[in-house]
C-alpha positions in Angstrom: 0.0 0.0 0.0 1.3 3.4 -0.9 1.8 6.2 1.7 -0.8 8.3 -0.2 -3.5 5.6 0.1 -2.6 4.9 3.7 -3.0 8.5 4.5 -6.3 8.6 2.6 -7.6 5.6 4.6 -6.7 7.2 7.9 -8.3 10.5 6.9 -11.6 8.7 6.0 -11.6 6.8 9.4 -10.8 10.0 11.3 -13.8 11.7 9.7 -16.0 8.7 10.6 -16.9 8.3 6.9 -15.8 4.7 6.8 -16.6 2.1 9.5 -15.3 -1.4 9.6 -17.8 -4.2 9.8 -16.9 -4.7 13.5 -17.5 -1.0 14.2 -20.9 -1.1 12.4 -21.9 -4.2 14.4 -20.8 -2.5 17.7 -22.8 0.6 16.8 -25.9 -1.4 15.9 -25.6 -3.4 19.2 -25.2 -0.2 21.2 -28.2 1.5 19.4 -30.4 -1.6 20.0 -29.4 -1.6 23.7 -30.3 2.1 24.0 -33.6 1.4 22.3 -34.5 -1.4 24.7 -33.4 0.7 27.7 -35.7 3.5 26.6 -38.6 1.0 26.2 -38.0 -0.4 29.6 -37.8 3.1 31.1 -41.2 4.0 29.6 -42.8 0.7 30.8 -41.5 1.5 34.3 -43.1 4.9 33.9 -46.4 3.4 32.9 -46.2 1.0 35.9 -45.7 4.0 38.2 -48.7 5.8 36.8 -51.1 2.8 36.9 -52.3 2.1 40.4 -53.6 -1.3 39.5 -50.0 -2.5 38.8 -47.7 -3.5 41.7 -44.0 -4.3 41.7 -44.8 -7.8 42.9 -47.0 -8.6 39.8 -46.0 -10.2 36.6 -44.3 -7.3 34.7 -44.8 -8.7 31.2 -45.5 -6.1 28.5 -48.9 -7.6 27.9 -49.9 -7.4 31.6 -48.7 -3.8 31.8 -50.5 -2.7 28.6 -53.7 -4.6 29.6 -53.9 -3.1 33.1 -53.0 0.3 31.8 -55.7 0.2 29.2 -58.2 -1.0 31.8 -57.2 1.9 34.1 -57.6 4.5 31.2 -61.1 3.1 30.5 -61.9 3.4 34.2 -60.7 7.1 34.1 -62.8 7.8 31.0 -65.9 6.3 32.7 -65.2 8.4 35.8 -64.9 11.5 33.7 -68.2 10.8 32.0 -69.9 10.1 35.4 -68.6 13.4 36.9 -69.6 15.4 33.9 -73.1 13.9 34.0 -73.3 14.6 37.7 -72.2 18.2 37.2 -74.7 18.8 34.3 -77.5 17.2 36.3 -76.9 19.9 39.0 -76.7 22.7 36.4 -73.0 23.1 36.7 -71.4 24.2 33.4 -68.5 21.9 32.5 -65.8 23.5 30.3 -65.3 21.7 27.0 -61.6 21.1 27.7 -62.6 18.8 30.6 -64.8 16.6 28.4 -62.8 13.6 27.0 -63.4 13.3 23.3 -60.8 10.6 22.4 -57.3 10.6 21.0 -56.5 13.2 18.5 -59.7 15.2 18.9 -59.5 18.9 18.7 -60.9 20.8 21.7 
């Protein structure tokens, strides 16, 4: 290998333009680990926000999602009950307090 091509190879690696297969694999593994860590962190957050989940229970993703969805349904029903109760008593309920579903404009 000539000195010129050796210098060119080093310059490309210094810029990060060329990665070896081992470097690409290591980067992919690190990215995947970071992605999994973020997912675990968000599932932990959901567990903290869902009172029907405890640290002693099965922490499978399915169990967490199921119990969280059940809790959200319960909150929606409670919201509807409270709004109906207020309206029955003649209390004006601001529209921003009425749940309209995901993505709805208020």
